[in-house]
MIDOSE-1310 file (N, C-alpha, C; in nm, 2 decimals, decimal comma, always signed):
residues 80
mspt	-3,80/+7,56/+0,91/-3,76/+7,53/+0,78/-3,68/+7,37/+0,77; -3,72/+7,30/+0,68/-3,66/+7,19/+0,69/-3,63/+7,14/+0,52; -3,52/+7,20/+0,48/-3,48/+7,17/+0,33/-3,44/+7,04/+0,31; -3,52/+6,96/+0,21/-3,49/+6,85/+0,17/-3,35/+6,83/+0,10
ifrq	-3,25/+6,73/+0,15/-3,14/+6,71/+0,07/-3,15/+6,64/-0,06; -3,22/+6,52/-0,05/-3,24/+6,44/-0,16/-3,34/+6,34/-0,13; -3,41/+6,28/-0,24/-3,49/+6,14/-0,19/-3,47/+6,04/-0,26; -3,47/+5,93/-0,23/-3,40/+5,81/-0,24/-3,52/+5,69/-0,21
kgyr	-3,53/+5,60/-0,30/-3,61/+5,48/-0,23/-3,75/+5,53/-0,20; -3,82/+5,61/-0,20/-3,96/+5,64/-0,10/-3,93/+5,73/+0,03; -3,78/+5,76/+0,04/-3,74/+5,82/+0,17/-3,71/+5,98/+0,16; -3,76/+6,06/+0,22/-3,71/+6,19/+0,22/-3,59/+6,24/+0,33
fyfl	-3,47/+6,27/+0,26/-3,37/+6,30/+0,35/-3,38/+6,45/+0,38; -3,35/+6,51/+0,50/-3,37/+6,67/+0,51/-3,33/+6,72/+0,64; -3,28/+6,83/+0,67/-3,25/+6,90/+0,79/-3,33/+6,97/+0,85; -3,37/+6,96/+0,96/-3,41/+7,10/+1,06/-3,33/+7,22/+1,09
snee	-3,39/+7,31/+1,04/-3,27/+7,44/+1,07/-3,22/+7,47/+1,19; -3,33/+7,45/+1,29/-3,27/+7,51/+1,44/-3,27/+7,36/+1,53; -3,13/+7,31/+1,50/-3,12/+7,18/+1,59/-2,96/+7,19/+1,63; -2,92/+7,10/+1,71/-2,79/+7,12/+1,76/-2,68/+7,09/+1,63
dqvh	-2,55/+7,14/+1,66/-2,43/+7,19/+1,57/-2,38/+7,02/+1,52; -2,43/+6,92/+1,59/-2,37/+6,78/+1,51/-2,42/+6,75/+1,43; -2,36/+6,71/+1,31/-2,38/+6,68/+1,17/-2,50/+6,56/+1,19; -2,61/+6,59/+1,13/-2,72/+6,46/+1,13/-2,81/+6,49/+1,03
vhve	-2,87/+6,39/+0,97/-2,98/+6,39/+0,90/-3,11/+6,32/+0,93; -3,24/+6,40/+0,89/-3,35/+6,35/+0,93/-3,41/+6,25/+0,79; -3,49/+6,14/+0,83/-3,54/+6,08/+0,71/-3,68/+6,06/+0,74; -3,77/+6,04/+0,65/-3,91/+6,03/+0,66/-3,95/+5,93/+0,55
cqeg	-4,06/+5,86/+0,58/-4,13/+5,80/+0,46/-4,28/+5,74/+0,54; -4,35/+5,69/+0,46/-4,48/+5,68/+0,51/-4,51/+5,60/+0,63; -4,41/+5,50/+0,66/-4,41/+5,42/+0,74/-4,36/+5,48/+0,89; -4,29/+5,58/+0,89/-4,22/+5,66/+1,01/-4,10/+5,75/+0,99
eakf	-4,04/+5,77/+1,08/-3,91/+5,86/+1,07/-3,81/+5,81/+1,15; -3,66/+5,88/+1,09/-3,57/+5,84/+1,17/-3,46/+5,95/+1,18; -3,35/+5,96/+1,25/-3,26/+6,04/+1,25/-3,13/+5,97/+1,28; -3,04/+6,01/+1,19/-2,89/+5,96/+1,20/-2,79/+6,06/+1,22
wiep	-2,71/+6,02/+1,31/-2,59/+6,12/+1,34/-2,51/+6,07/+1,22; -2,41/+6,16/+1,16/-2,32/+6,14/+1,06/-2,18/+6,13/+1,10; -2,17/+6,21/+1,18/-2,02/+6,22/+1,24/-2,04/+6,19/+1,39; -1,92/+6,12/+1,44/-1,80/+6,09/+1,39/-1,84/+5,94/+1,28
ival	-1,91/+5,88/+1,33/-1,98/+5,77/+1,25/-2,10/+5,78/+1,22; -2,16/+5,69/+1,09/-2,30/+5,72/+1,09/-2,37/+5,61/+1,22; -2,48/+5,66/+1,26/-2,51/+5,58/+1,37/-2,66/+5,61/+1,39; -2,75/+5,52/+1,42/-2,90/+5,59/+1,45/-2,92/+5,67/+1,60
anyq	-2,98/+5,78/+1,57/-3,00/+5,84/+1,68/-3,14/+5,82/+1,75; -3,24/+5,80/+1,67/-3,39/+5,76/+1,72/-3,45/+5,74/+1,62; -3,57/+5,68/+1,63/-3,66/+5,64/+1,53/-3,82/+5,62/+1,57; -3,90/+5,61/+1,48/-4,04/+5,61/+1,52/-4,11/+5,51/+1,39
glnk	-4,17/+5,41/+1,42/-4,25/+5,34/+1,33/-4,19/+5,27/+1,21; -4,05/+5,26/+1,22/-3,97/+5,18/+1,11/-3,91/+5,07/+1,17; -3,93/+4,93/+1,09/-3,88/+4,81/+1,16/-3,72/+4,82/+1,11; -3,65/+4,71/+1,13/-3,52/+4,67/+1,11/-3,47/+4,67/+0,98
vkln	-3,56/+4,63/+0,90/-3,51/+4,61/+0,74/-3,50/+4,76/+0,70; -3,61/+4,83/+0,71/-3,60/+4,99/+0,68/-3,49/+5,07/+0,74; -3,48/+5,04/+0,85/-3,38/+5,12/+0,90/-3,21/+5,07/+0,86; -3,21/+4,94/+0,84/-3,08/+4,89/+0,76/-3,06/+4,96/+0,63
eikk	-3,20/+4,95/+0,54/-3,20/+5,02/+0,44/-3,14/+5,17/+0,43; -3,20/+5,25/+0,50/-3,17/+5,39/+0,54/-3,04/+5,43/+0,56; -2,98/+5,33/+0,66/-2,84/+5,35/+0,70/-2,75/+5,34/+0,58; -2,76/+5,23/+0,49/-2,66/+5,20/+0,39/-2,68/+5,33/+0,30
ivea	-2,80/+5,40/+0,26/-2,80/+5,50/+0,18/-2,72/+5,63/+0,27; -2,75/+5,63/+0,38/-2,67/+5,77/+0,45/-2,51/+5,73/+0,43; -2,50/+5,61/+0,47/-2,35/+5,54/+0,44/-2,27/+5,58/+0,29; -2,35/+5,57/+0,20/-2,32/+5,58/+0,08/-2,33/+5,73/+0,03
rkde	-2,39/+5,81/+0,11/-2,41/+5,94/+0,06/-2,36/+6,05/+0,18; -2,28/+5,99/+0,25/-2,23/+6,05/+0,39/-2,16/+6,21/+0,34; -2,07/+6,19/+0,22/-2,00/+6,31/+0,22/-2,10/+6,43/+0,15; -2,19/+6,36/+0,06/-2,28/+6,46/+0,02/-2,37/+6,53/+0,11
itkk	-2,41/+6,45/+0,24/-2,49/+6,52/+0,34/-2,40/+6,62/+0,41; -2,28/+6,60/+0,46/-2,19/+6,65/+0,53/-2,15/+6,80/+0,43; -2,14/+6,78/+0,32/-2,11/+6,89/+0,25/-2,24/+6,99/+0,24; -2,35/+6,93/+0,21/-2,52/+7,01/+0,21/-2,52/+7,06/+0,35
wkeh	-2,48/+6,98/+0,47/-2,54/+7,04/+0,60/-2,44/+7,19/+0,61; -2,29/+7,18/+0,59/-2,19/+7,26/+0,58/-2,23/+7,41/+0,51; -2,31/+7,36/+0,37/-2,36/+7,47/+0,29/-2,47/+7,55/+0,38; -2,56/+7,44/+0,43/-2,70/+7,51/+0,49/-2,64/+7,57/+0,60
fsqr	-2,59/+7,53/+0,70/-2,56/+7,59/+0,80/-2,47/+7,69/+0,83; -2,40/+7,71/+0,73/-2,30/+7,82/+0,73/-2,40/+7,96/+0,72; -2,50/+7,95/+0,68/-2,59/+8,06/+0,64/-2,65/+8,10/+0,74; -2,65/+8,05/+0,86/-2,73/+8,08/+0,99/-2,66/+8,21/+1,05
């Protein structure tokens, strides 16, 4: 299961339900995908097919919505 948290600027931000406990978010678009750690700081974990411009744009979105992502993470994973 991979619930969508939100969509913005053509990106889908989502979780994978069977992963490690460290808060992170997956992002996908037509060009590729990425994974960002949320805590302790927003940081790129890995990516495929995205250029630096896209990665920077995504990182800014993640930073701006960090609290929302963390809240949704806790809600989703408290149900495991």
